[in-house]
gemmi code that builds the backbone of each chain (N, CA, C; Angstrom):
import gemmi

chains = {
    "A": [
        ("UNK", (-9.134, -20.025, 4.999), (-7.907, -20.571, 4.424), (-7.629, -19.930, 3.068)),
        ("UNK", (-6.414, -19.419, 2.897), (-6.057, -18.803, 1.635), (-5.584, -19.881, 0.671)),
        ("UNK", (-6.106, -19.858, -0.550), (-5.730, -20.840, -1.559), (-5.101, -20.155, -2.750)),
        ("UNK", (-4.091, -20.813, -3.320), (-3.453, -20.333, -4.531), (-3.546, -21.413, -5.589)),
        ("UNK", (-4.076, -21.053, -6.741), (-4.196, -21.994, -7.845), (-3.178, -21.646, -8.910)),
        ("UNK", (-2.360, -22.619, -9.266), (-1.375, -22.387, -10.320), (-1.797, -23.110, -11.584)),
        ("UNK", (-1.532, -22.461, -12.701), (-1.810, -23.104, -13.977), (-0.757, -22.691, -14.998)),
        ("UNK", (-0.410, -23.571, -15.932), (-0.828, -24.972, -15.938), (-0.054, -25.786, -14.899)),
        ("UNK", (-0.503, -27.005, -14.652), (0.217, -27.879, -13.731), (1.472, -28.428, -14.389)),
        ("UNK", (1.360, -28.727, -15.674), (2.499, -29.280, -16.410), (2.655, -28.516, -17.719)),
        ("UNK", (3.889, -28.343, -18.131), (4.149, -27.630, -19.375), (5.416, -28.203, -19.995)),
        ("UNK", (5.273, -28.679, -21.236), (6.423, -29.220, -21.945), (6.568, -28.430, -23.244)),
        ("UNK", (7.705, -27.760, -23.397), (7.902, -26.900, -24.565), (9.277, -27.125, -25.164)),
        ("UNK", (9.475, -26.592, -26.342), (10.773, -26.673, -27.004), (11.633, -25.470, -26.603)),
        ("UNK", (12.911, -25.702, -26.611), (13.871, -24.625, -26.355), (13.584, -23.447, -27.289)),
        ("UNK", (13.615, -22.248, -26.707), (13.403, -21.041, -27.497), (11.982, -20.508, -27.434)),
        ("UNK", (11.052, -21.323, -26.972), (9.660, -20.866, -26.870), (9.474, -19.997, -25.627)),
        ("UNK", (8.401, -19.221, -25.652), (8.030, -18.411, -24.497), (6.904, -19.103, -23.740)),
        ("UNK", (6.777, -18.800, -22.456), (5.699, -19.399, -21.677), (5.291, -18.469, -20.549)),
        ("UNK", (4.060, -18.675, -20.077), (3.578, -17.930, -18.924), (2.917, -18.880, -17.947)),
        ("UNK", (3.248, -18.713, -16.684), (2.648, -19.486, -15.597), (1.816, -18.523, -14.761)),
        ("UNK", (0.631, -18.980, -14.375), (-0.293, -18.120, -13.643), (-0.504, -18.624, -12.226)),
        ("UNK", (-0.724, -17.671, -11.336), (-0.957, -17.972, -9.932), (-2.128, -17.096, -9.493)),
        ("UNK", (-3.251, -17.721, -9.144), (-4.470, -16.957, -8.869), (-5.072, -17.299, -7.519)),
        ("UNK", (-5.690, -16.312, -6.916), (-6.343, -16.515, -5.634), (-7.506, -15.544, -5.485)),
        ("UNK", (-8.416, -15.876, -4.598), (-9.483, -14.939, -4.251), (-9.083, -14.093, -3.042)),
        ("UNK", (-7.916, -14.414, -2.475), (-7.446, -13.700, -1.282), (-6.404, -12.663, -1.651)),
        ("UNK", (-6.303, -11.653, -0.822), (-5.276, -10.630, -0.982), (-4.064, -11.020, -0.149)),
        ("UNK", (-2.890, -10.893, -0.739), (-1.653, -11.224, -0.036), (-0.806, -9.974, 0.162)),
        ("UNK", (-0.087, -9.941, 1.269), (0.806, -8.810, 1.501), (1.994, -8.863, 0.545)),
        ("UNK", (2.383, -10.047, 0.155), (3.426, -10.209, -0.858), (3.266, -11.577, -1.486)),
        ("UNK", (3.899, -11.746, -2.610), (3.853, -13.041, -3.266), (5.261, -13.404, -3.705)),
        ("UNK", (5.626, -14.627, -3.480), (6.980, -15.061, -3.787), (6.937, -16.197, -4.812)),
        ("UNK", (7.924, -16.210, -5.652), (8.090, -17.296, -6.616), (9.356, -18.077, -6.250)),
        ("UNK", (9.203, -19.391, -6.214), (10.303, -20.280, -5.898), (10.483, -21.275, -7.043)),
        ("UNK", (11.683, -21.807, -7.098), (11.952, -22.918, -8.011), (12.487, -24.071, -7.170)),
        ("UNK", (11.987, -25.266, -7.450), (12.397, -26.435, -6.671), (12.945, -27.501, -7.589)),
        ("UNK", (14.147, -27.961, -7.272), (14.763, -29.069, -7.994), (14.494, -30.362, -7.223)),
        ("UNK", (14.497, -31.503, -7.898), (14.248, -32.781, -7.207), (15.205, -32.984, -6.036)),
        ("UNK", (14.657, -33.382, -4.889), (15.490, -33.664, -3.726), (16.005, -32.440, -3.000)),
        ("UNK", (15.518, -31.274, -3.367), (15.971, -30.047, -2.714), (14.781, -29.223, -2.237)),
        ("UNK", (15.073, -28.250, -1.383), (14.025, -27.352, -0.943), (13.785, -26.247, -1.955)),
        ("UNK", (12.652, -25.565, -1.859), (12.375, -24.440, -2.763), (13.425, -23.340, -2.593)),
        ("UNK", (13.808, -22.734, -3.706), (14.769, -21.633, -3.699), (14.090, -20.399, -4.244)),
        ("UNK", (14.182, -19.306, -3.502), (13.496, -18.080, -3.881), (14.024, -17.501, -5.184)),
        ("UNK", (13.084, -17.132, -6.073), (13.432, -16.402, -7.285), (13.194, -14.912, -7.093)),
        ("UNK", (12.007, -14.560, -6.603), (11.659, -13.148, -6.482), (10.516, -12.967, -5.494)),
        ("UNK", (10.446, -11.775, -4.917), (9.306, -11.375, -4.088), (8.674, -10.137, -4.712)),
        ("UNK", (7.370, -10.171, -4.889), (6.655, -8.981, -5.361), (5.735, -8.510, -4.240)),
        ("UNK", (5.698, -7.213, -4.052), (5.021, -6.643, -2.889), (3.907, -5.661, -3.268)),
        ("UNK", (4.182, -4.831, -4.247), (3.243, -3.758, -4.593), (2.324, -4.188, -5.732)),
        ("UNK", (1.036, -3.886, -5.615), (0.101, -4.188, -6.691), (0.553, -3.589, -8.006)),
        ("UNK", (0.556, -4.392, -9.071), (0.999, -3.930, -10.381), (2.500, -4.011, -10.602)),
        ("UNK", (3.225, -4.418, -9.574), (4.685, -4.459, -9.669), (5.144, -5.472, -10.716)),
        ("UNK", (6.183, -5.100, -11.440), (6.826, -5.997, -12.411), (8.298, -6.086, -12.056)),
        ("UNK", (8.784, -7.319, -11.965), (10.214, -7.519, -11.707), (10.785, -8.437, -12.764)),
        ("UNK", (12.025, -8.133, -13.160), (12.674, -8.966, -14.173), (13.935, -9.586, -13.597)),
        ("UNK", (14.126, -10.848, -13.943), (15.308, -11.593, -13.537), (15.794, -12.299, -14.789)),
        ("UNK", (16.694, -11.623, -15.513), (17.187, -12.126, -16.809), (16.007, -12.391, -17.742)),
        ("UNK", (15.760, -13.626, -18.103), (14.681, -13.929, -19.054), (13.333, -14.157, -18.361)),
        ("UNK", (13.301, -13.990, -17.052), (12.070, -14.214, -16.290), (11.455, -12.871, -15.913)),
        ("UNK", (10.155, -12.737, -16.156), (9.431, -11.521, -15.798), (8.284, -11.906, -14.876)),
        ("UNK", (8.238, -11.262, -13.724), (7.225, -11.543, -12.722), (6.318, -10.324, -12.586)),
        ("UNK", (5.023, -10.581, -12.481), (4.079, -9.478, -12.303), (3.134, -9.794, -11.166)),
        ("UNK", (2.848, -8.800, -10.356), (1.884, -8.919, -9.272), (0.632, -8.171, -9.704)),
        ("UNK", (-0.535, -8.782, -9.559), (-1.765, -8.142, -9.981), (-2.058, -6.871, -9.187)),
        ("UNK", (-2.813, -5.985, -9.797), (-3.121, -4.713, -9.166), (-3.785, -4.894, -7.800)),
        ("UNK", (-4.626, -5.923, -7.690), (-5.348, -6.166, -6.444), (-4.570, -7.071, -5.488)),
        ("UNK", (-3.372, -7.447, -5.857), (-2.496, -8.323, -5.047), (-3.150, -9.676, -4.751)),
        ("UNK", (-3.901, -10.170, -5.744), (-4.508, -11.496, -5.588), (-3.916, -12.505, -6.554)),
        ("UNK", (-3.181, -12.034, -7.544), (-2.686, -12.956, -8.540), (-1.324, -12.500, -9.058)),
        ("UNK", (-0.642, -13.417, -9.699), (0.684, -13.117, -10.209), (0.963, -13.987, -11.430)),
        ("UNK", (1.908, -13.575, -12.217), (2.309, -14.375, -13.368), (3.825, -14.379, -13.485)),
        ("UNK", (4.299, -15.452, -14.079), (5.726, -15.615, -14.376), (5.835, -15.882, -15.870)),
        ("UNK", (6.548, -15.037, -16.556), (6.738, -15.201, -17.994), (8.214, -15.495, -18.255)),
        ("UNK", (8.474, -16.544, -19.001), (9.855, -16.889, -19.382), (9.991, -16.698, -20.888)),
        ("UNK", (10.975, -15.926, -21.269), (11.249, -15.665, -22.681), (12.367, -16.576, -23.158)),
        ("UNK", (12.181, -17.146, -24.331), (13.219, -17.985, -24.955), (13.718, -19.047, -23.975)),
        ("UNK", (12.810, -19.908, -23.555), (13.138, -20.906, -22.536), (14.320, -21.787, -22.955)),
        ("UNK", (15.091, -22.185, -21.951), (16.249, -23.046, -22.172), (16.094, -24.313, -21.336)),
        ("UNK", (16.785, -25.396, -21.728), (16.675, -26.641, -20.946), (17.009, -26.451, -19.474)),
        ("UNK", (17.870, -25.512, -19.158), (18.220, -25.227, -17.768), (17.083, -24.632, -16.971)),
        ("UNK", (16.020, -24.200, -17.634), (14.839, -23.671, -16.936), (13.935, -24.789, -16.436)),
        ("UNK", (14.209, -26.009, -16.833), (13.396, -27.142, -16.404), (13.362, -27.240, -14.892)),
        ("UNK", (12.163, -27.424, -14.339), (12.035, -27.532, -12.888), (10.600, -27.298, -12.450)),
        ("UNK", (10.401, -27.285, -11.155), (9.091, -27.035, -10.563), (9.054, -25.589, -10.074)),
        ("UNK", (8.103, -24.827, -10.567), (7.956, -23.428, -10.191), (6.762, -23.291, -9.256)),
        ("UNK", (7.022, -22.660, -8.133), (6.003, -22.530, -7.086), (5.753, -21.063, -6.777)),
        ("UNK", (4.481, -20.704, -6.682), (4.166, -19.384, -6.147), (3.713, -19.571, -4.705)),
        ("UNK", (3.926, -18.557, -3.905), (3.557, -18.633, -2.497), (3.141, -17.258, -2.007)),
        ("UNK", (2.006, -17.200, -1.329), (1.492, -15.933, -0.832), (1.713, -15.797, 0.658)),
        ("UNK", (2.091, -14.601, 1.047), (2.385, -14.304, 2.441), (1.142, -13.716, 3.099)),
        ("UNK", (0.747, -14.258, 4.260), (-0.388, -13.647, 4.957), (0.068, -12.334, 5.596)),
        ("UNK", (-0.833, -11.520, 5.931), (-0.491, -10.171, 6.371), (0.275, -10.143, 7.685)),
        ("UNK", (0.202, -11.235, 8.449), (0.919, -11.269, 9.720), (2.319, -11.829, 9.567)),
        ("UNK", (2.633, -12.363, 8.395), (3.952, -12.939, 8.182), (4.161, -14.276, 8.863)),
        ("UNK", (3.061, -14.888, 9.321), (3.195, -16.157, 10.028), (3.150, -17.368, 9.121)),
        ("UNK", (2.660, -17.181, 7.921), (2.401, -18.363, 7.114), (2.535, -18.037, 5.633)),
        ("UNK", (3.214, -18.895, 4.928), (3.334, -18.801, 3.486), (2.510, -19.926, 2.896)),
        ("UNK", (1.551, -19.570, 2.023), (0.689, -20.568, 1.389), (1.181, -20.816, -0.019)),
        ("UNK", (1.445, -22.067, -0.328), (1.981, -22.409, -1.640), (0.887, -22.814, -2.613)),
        ("UNK", (1.118, -22.486, -3.872), (0.309, -23.043, -4.945), (0.764, -24.464, -5.232)),
        ("UNK", (0.034, -25.149, -6.113), (0.335, -26.543, -6.402), (1.561, -26.748, -7.276)),
        ("UNK", (2.055, -25.666, -7.859), (3.275, -25.775, -8.658), (3.009, -26.007, -10.132)),
        ("UNK", (3.957, -25.572, -10.933), (3.948, -25.837, -12.375), (5.240, -26.548, -12.710)),
        ("UNK", (5.093, -27.760, -13.234), (6.285, -28.523, -13.604), (6.598, -28.234, -15.062)),
        ("UNK", (7.741, -27.588, -15.273), (8.153, -27.173, -16.617), (9.252, -28.070, -17.130)),
        ("UNK", (9.079, -28.512, -18.367), (10.149, -29.248, -19.048), (10.449, -28.529, -20.360)),
        ("UNK", (11.700, -28.176, -20.550), (12.129, -27.522, -21.783), (13.035, -28.490, -22.531)),
        ("UNK", (12.578, -28.881, -23.700), (13.323, -29.868, -24.485), (14.289, -29.170, -25.433)),
        ("UNK", (15.494, -29.711, -25.559), (16.483, -29.083, -26.464), (16.111, -29.305, -27.930)),
    ],
    "B": [
        ("UNK", (27.239, -18.162, 1.365), (25.947, -17.638, 1.835), (25.393, -18.577, 2.917)),
        ("UNK", (24.889, -18.017, 4.023), (24.350, -18.878, 5.085), (23.183, -19.694, 4.559)),
        ("UNK", (23.005, -20.885, 5.129), (21.919, -21.730, 4.671), (21.291, -22.469, 5.841)),
        ("UNK", (20.084, -22.959, 5.593), (19.366, -23.773, 6.565), (19.807, -25.222, 6.359)),
        ("UNK", (20.187, -25.885, 7.421), (20.623, -27.273, 7.292), (19.661, -28.190, 8.047)),
        ("UNK", (19.403, -29.342, 7.444), (18.491, -30.296, 8.043), (19.143, -31.665, 8.134)),
        ("UNK", (18.870, -32.345, 9.251), (19.350, -33.715, 9.423), (18.269, -34.575, 10.065)),
        ("UNK", (18.200, -35.871, 9.737), (18.973, -36.498, 8.662), (18.376, -36.156, 7.299)),
        ("UNK", (19.035, -36.536, 6.239), (18.466, -36.295, 4.912), (17.376, -37.321, 4.610)),
        ("UNK", (17.520, -38.517, 5.205), (16.510, -39.560, 4.996), (16.336, -40.330, 6.302)),
        ("UNK", (15.094, -40.509, 6.711), (14.781, -41.227, 7.927), (13.729, -42.283, 7.612)),
        ("UNK", (14.049, -43.526, 7.959), (13.084, -44.608, 7.792), (12.677, -45.062, 9.179)),
        ("UNK", (11.389, -45.191, 9.405), (10.914, -45.582, 10.721), (9.696, -46.481, 10.585)),
        ("UNK", (9.427, -47.225, 11.634), (8.245, -48.083, 11.624), (7.043, -47.321, 12.178)),
        ("UNK", (5.886, -47.675, 11.665), (4.633, -47.076, 12.118), (4.533, -47.155, 13.646)),
        ("UNK", (4.150, -46.045, 14.261), (4.002, -46.021, 15.704), (5.229, -45.517, 16.440)),
        ("UNK", (6.348, -45.438, 15.751), (7.571, -44.952, 16.384), (7.605, -43.429, 16.398)),
        ("UNK", (8.393, -42.894, 17.304), (8.606, -41.448, 17.386), (9.817, -41.070, 16.536)),
        ("UNK", (9.720, -39.931, 15.860), (10.864, -39.413, 15.114), (11.082, -37.949, 15.465)),
        ("UNK", (12.325, -37.543, 15.415), (12.669, -36.134, 15.608), (13.470, -35.685, 14.396)),
        ("UNK", (12.953, -34.677, 13.726), (13.637, -34.090, 12.581), (14.311, -32.803, 13.043)),
        ("UNK", (15.566, -32.648, 12.621), (16.351, -31.538, 13.150), (16.684, -30.513, 12.082)),
        ("UNK", (16.762, -29.277, 12.523), (17.018, -28.164, 11.616), (17.907, -27.156, 12.331)),
        ("UNK", (18.856, -26.607, 11.592), (19.612, -25.463, 12.093), (19.294, -24.296, 11.178)),
        ("UNK", (18.469, -23.350, 11.654), (18.107, -22.197, 10.814), (19.305, -21.264, 10.634)),
        ("UNK", (19.148, -20.295, 9.773), (20.176, -19.267, 9.592), (20.282, -18.473, 10.892)),
        ("UNK", (21.513, -18.184, 11.299), (21.773, -17.778, 12.679), (21.062, -16.498, 13.125)),
        ("UNK", (20.886, -15.515, 12.290), (20.255, -14.277, 12.750), (18.773, -14.202, 12.409)),
        ("UNK", (18.206, -15.322, 11.979), (16.785, -15.347, 11.666), (15.967, -15.565, 12.933)),
        ("UNK", (14.733, -15.048, 12.900), (13.902, -15.081, 14.090), (12.608, -15.883, 13.912)),
        ("UNK", (12.234, -16.133, 12.666), (10.994, -16.863, 12.393), (11.371, -18.220, 11.820)),
        ("UNK", (10.702, -19.258, 12.306), (11.042, -20.615, 11.888), (9.767, -21.362, 11.488)),
        ("UNK", (9.920, -22.244, 10.516), (8.752, -22.902, 9.933), (9.069, -24.364, 9.635)),
        ("UNK", (8.012, -25.157, 9.667), (8.073, -26.500, 9.107), (6.988, -26.633, 8.055)),
        ("UNK", (7.381, -27.201, 6.906), (6.477, -27.516, 5.821), (6.681, -28.978, 5.472)),
        ("UNK", (5.687, -29.559, 4.837), (5.885, -30.909, 4.328), (5.383, -30.989, 2.890)),
        ("UNK", (5.923, -31.968, 2.173), (5.529, -32.177, 0.778), (5.432, -33.675, 0.539)),
        ("UNK", (4.207, -34.161, 0.463), (3.997, -35.553, 0.095), (4.360, -35.700, -1.377)),
        ("UNK", (4.935, -36.837, -1.717), (5.447, -37.056, -3.074), (4.424, -36.680, -4.139)),
        ("UNK", (4.824, -35.757, -5.011), (3.967, -35.362, -6.120), (2.887, -34.358, -5.763)),
        ("UNK", (2.871, -33.920, -4.503), (1.825, -32.989, -4.082), (2.419, -31.635, -3.704)),
        ("UNK", (1.559, -30.724, -3.276), (2.012, -29.364, -3.012), (2.734, -29.260, -1.673)),
        ("UNK", (3.472, -28.195, -1.530), (4.141, -27.891, -0.269), (3.084, -27.384, 0.708)),
        ("UNK", (2.980, -28.033, 1.869), (1.930, -27.713, 2.838), (2.528, -27.132, 4.114)),
        ("UNK", (1.938, -26.072, 4.584), (2.375, -25.440, 5.828), (1.988, -26.317, 7.020)),
        ("UNK", (2.925, -26.465, 7.939), (2.631, -27.169, 9.187), (2.545, -26.180, 10.361)),
        ("UNK", (3.623, -25.427, 10.570), (3.696, -24.613, 11.778), (4.716, -23.494, 11.606)),
        ("UNK", (4.449, -22.376, 12.265), (5.433, -21.298, 12.348), (5.729, -21.022, 13.819)),
        ("UNK", (6.936, -20.525, 14.069), (7.435, -20.411, 15.447), (8.203, -19.114, 15.561)),
        ("UNK", (7.851, -18.341, 16.579), (8.532, -17.058, 16.787), (8.572, -16.764, 18.269)),
        ("UNK", (9.671, -16.274, 18.731), (9.801, -15.865, 20.131), (9.461, -17.018, 21.073)),
        ("UNK", (9.960, -18.195, 20.707), (9.821, -19.398, 21.536), (8.404, -19.911, 21.698)),
        ("UNK", (7.553, -19.540, 20.758), (6.222, -20.129, 20.806), (5.644, -20.270, 19.396)),
        ("UNK", (4.669, -21.144, 19.267), (3.998, -21.336, 17.996), (3.158, -20.111, 17.686)),
        ("UNK", (3.342, -19.548, 16.475), (2.545, -18.391, 16.095), (1.389, -18.772, 15.174)),
        ("UNK", (1.536, -19.876, 14.468), (0.454, -20.335, 13.592), (0.656, -21.823, 13.344)),
        ("UNK", (-0.433, -22.557, 13.240), (-0.315, -23.964, 12.869), (-1.488, -24.359, 11.983)),
        ("UNK", (-1.271, -25.365, 11.157), (-2.313, -25.804, 10.245), (-3.087, -26.970, 10.867)),
        ("UNK", (-4.116, -27.394, 10.147), (-4.925, -28.541, 10.607), (-4.100, -29.818, 10.633)),
        ("UNK", (-3.069, -29.868, 9.797), (-2.231, -31.062, 9.751), (-1.477, -31.225, 11.061)),
        ("UNK", (-1.131, -30.126, 11.667), (-0.289, -30.112, 12.873), (-1.160, -30.449, 14.072)),
        ("UNK", (-1.463, -31.749, 14.225), (-2.328, -32.156, 15.326), (-1.482, -32.536, 16.549)),
        ("UNK", (-2.109, -33.196, 17.503), (-1.442, -33.462, 18.787), (-0.230, -34.377, 18.682)),
        ("UNK", (-0.093, -35.071, 17.579), (1.069, -35.949, 17.466), (2.325, -35.186, 17.048)),
        ("UNK", (2.154, -33.927, 16.655), (3.289, -33.104, 16.253), (3.660, -32.128, 17.371)),
        ("UNK", (4.946, -31.856, 17.484), (5.382, -30.791, 18.386), (6.676, -30.205, 17.840)),
        ("UNK", (6.937, -28.951, 18.212), (8.181, -28.297, 17.806), (8.866, -27.755, 19.048)),
        ("UNK", (10.176, -27.615, 18.899), (10.965, -27.151, 20.023), (12.203, -26.452, 19.500)),
        ("UNK", (12.610, -25.440, 20.251), (13.893, -24.819, 19.985), (14.707, -25.004, 21.262)),
        ("UNK", (15.365, -26.165, 21.381), (15.979, -26.538, 22.656), (17.182, -25.686, 23.046)),
        ("UNK", (17.816, -25.073, 22.061), (18.967, -24.221, 22.361), (18.956, -23.073, 21.364)),
        ("UNK", (20.028, -22.319, 21.282), (20.037, -21.154, 20.411), (20.178, -21.447, 18.937)),
        ("UNK", (20.372, -22.726, 18.573), (20.630, -22.985, 17.163), (19.684, -24.000, 16.537)),
        ("UNK", (19.212, -24.980, 17.290), (18.409, -26.033, 16.686), (16.919, -25.745, 16.753)),
        ("UNK", (16.202, -26.281, 15.775), (14.739, -26.203, 15.736), (14.256, -27.578, 15.308)),
        ("UNK", (13.487, -28.242, 16.174), (13.144, -29.632, 15.894), (11.641, -29.823, 15.699)),
        ("UNK", (11.329, -30.833, 14.910), (9.944, -31.276, 14.725), (9.864, -32.708, 15.205)),
        ("UNK", (8.974, -32.971, 16.169), (8.798, -34.327, 16.683), (7.451, -34.850, 16.240)),
        ("UNK", (7.451, -36.067, 15.751), (6.204, -36.770, 15.460), (6.139, -37.939, 16.433)),
        ("UNK", (5.145, -37.923, 17.289), (5.131, -38.855, 18.433), (4.892, -40.297, 18.025)),
        ("UNK", (3.918, -40.534, 17.224), (3.556, -41.892, 16.825), (3.265, -41.860, 15.330)),
        ("UNK", (4.280, -42.216, 14.547), (4.172, -42.010, 13.108), (3.144, -42.930, 12.469)),
        ("UNK", (2.521, -42.393, 11.422), (1.566, -43.154, 10.624), (2.113, -43.265, 9.200)),
        ("UNK", (1.571, -44.202, 8.450), (2.027, -44.374, 7.065), (1.889, -43.067, 6.282)),
        ("UNK", (0.801, -42.355, 6.538), (0.525, -41.125, 5.778), (1.415, -39.956, 6.182)),
        ("UNK", (2.277, -40.147, 7.179), (3.255, -39.111, 7.523), (4.463, -39.146, 6.587)),
        ("UNK", (4.560, -40.169, 5.763), (5.663, -40.272, 4.811), (5.628, -39.073, 3.866)),
        ("UNK", (6.725, -38.321, 3.847), (6.769, -37.089, 3.057), (8.161, -36.489, 3.179)),
        ("UNK", (8.410, -35.444, 2.394), (9.582, -34.594, 2.609), (9.179, -33.511, 3.603)),
        ("UNK", (9.992, -33.314, 4.608), (9.735, -32.280, 5.599), (10.797, -31.196, 5.443)),
        ("UNK", (10.325, -29.981, 5.191), (11.230, -28.856, 4.984), (11.159, -27.893, 6.159)),
        ("UNK", (12.326, -27.506, 6.619), (12.446, -26.445, 7.608), (12.775, -25.158, 6.860)),
        ("UNK", (12.293, -24.039, 7.360), (12.601, -22.749, 6.749), (12.749, -21.706, 7.838)),
        ("UNK", (13.500, -20.657, 7.513), (13.633, -19.546, 8.450), (13.619, -18.238, 7.672)),
        ("UNK", (13.316, -17.172, 8.362), (13.325, -15.848, 7.738), (13.769, -14.813, 8.753)),
        ("UNK", (14.250, -13.698, 8.212), (14.667, -12.603, 9.070), (13.475, -11.785, 9.517)),
        ("UNK", (13.749, -10.675, 10.155), (12.673, -9.883, 10.737), (12.119, -8.842, 9.788)),
        ("UNK", (12.862, -8.530, 8.725), (12.414, -7.478, 7.814), (11.072, -7.850, 7.212)),
        ("UNK", (10.216, -6.857, 7.051), (8.891, -7.066, 6.493), (8.988, -7.704, 5.109)),
        ("UNK", (8.196, -8.741, 4.887), (8.188, -9.449, 3.603), (9.516, -10.102, 3.247)),
        ("UNK", (10.363, -10.343, 4.230), (11.608, -11.056, 3.927), (11.266, -12.489, 3.511)),
        ("UNK", (12.022, -13.043, 2.588), (11.675, -14.364, 2.057), (12.048, -15.486, 3.013)),
        ("UNK", (11.444, -16.634, 2.782), (11.817, -17.826, 3.522), (13.025, -18.479, 2.862)),
        ("UNK", (13.914, -18.961, 3.683), (15.046, -19.762, 3.217), (14.804, -21.198, 3.664)),
        ("UNK", (14.782, -22.094, 2.696), (14.456, -23.481, 2.984), (15.709, -24.346, 3.071)),
        ("UNK", (15.639, -25.352, 3.927), (16.638, -26.404, 3.908), (16.335, -27.385, 2.791)),
        ("UNK", (17.180, -28.387, 2.649), (16.993, -29.379, 1.589), (16.071, -30.525, 1.989)),
        ("UNK", (15.565, -30.468, 3.197), (14.520, -31.402, 3.575), (15.014, -32.703, 4.176)),
        ("UNK", (14.119, -33.345, 4.902), (14.319, -34.711, 5.391), (13.232, -35.572, 4.769)),
        ("UNK", (13.658, -36.613, 4.093), (12.674, -37.536, 3.535), (12.322, -38.558, 4.597)),
        ("UNK", (11.088, -38.535, 5.068), (10.621, -39.473, 6.083), (9.822, -40.576, 5.418)),
        ("UNK", (10.243, -41.802, 5.662), (9.529, -42.965, 5.142), (9.034, -43.780, 6.320)),
        ("UNK", (7.741, -43.952, 6.419), (7.131, -44.741, 7.495), (6.667, -46.072, 6.907)),
        ("UNK", (7.173, -47.156, 7.484), (6.833, -48.484, 6.946), (5.920, -49.256, 7.890)),
    ],
}
model = gemmi.Model(1)
for chain_id, residues in chains.items():
    chain = gemmi.Chain(chain_id)
    for i, (resn, *xyz) in enumerate(residues, 1):
        res = gemmi.Residue()
        res.name, res.seqid = resn, gemmi.SeqId(i, " ")
        for name, pos in zip(("N", "CA", "C"), xyz):
            atom = gemmi.Atom()
            atom.name, atom.element = name, gemmi.Element(name[0])
            atom.pos, atom.b_iso = gemmi.Position(*pos), 0.0
            res.add_atom(atom)
        chain.add_residue(res)
    model.add_chain(chain)
structure = gemmi.Structure()
structure.add_model(model)
structure.setup_entities()
């Protein structure tokens, strides 16, 4: 069974601060996806990283896939209250049959 | 933009009753999934479905669960005899055929077993 550990579980910061969320595993994934989930809704894809060492940017969000494709990080610069939500990482098994989710990081950005 | 739709949004049922959760995946997608999320816990994989058969299932997906694609558009999850611990949000997802294509999730069905 592939496991993904996310840290921290909870993060409360002030508007304008930077933060990093980590997603770690002992397993290798063919790709890793980051989702954001709002209350009462399903996860919505933010980004997919595929290549070891890959870095992708989405406005103030920077995603990195580890060289060994076992871990990933999400860095948010100058966080805003609109960034508040649950951030989930999910690893794709090599057959594409199953996406394994991490436990999530609940972010609150206070104005 | 096409989306995955799920019905009902909320289902309340008594313990021991059968429930069917319905999903309409994105029309040109070929892979279909059910996940569940117990309140405050992580999103858990239940089952994946491709080419009219189950391709992977988790330990959670025991004999009381079944999936079906009865026609060209619907994808259903049946729970035969619900238990209190089945109370959760159930999410349907679909993906296209391209390698590493992302999952598109519906907004879920909240199942409450009393």
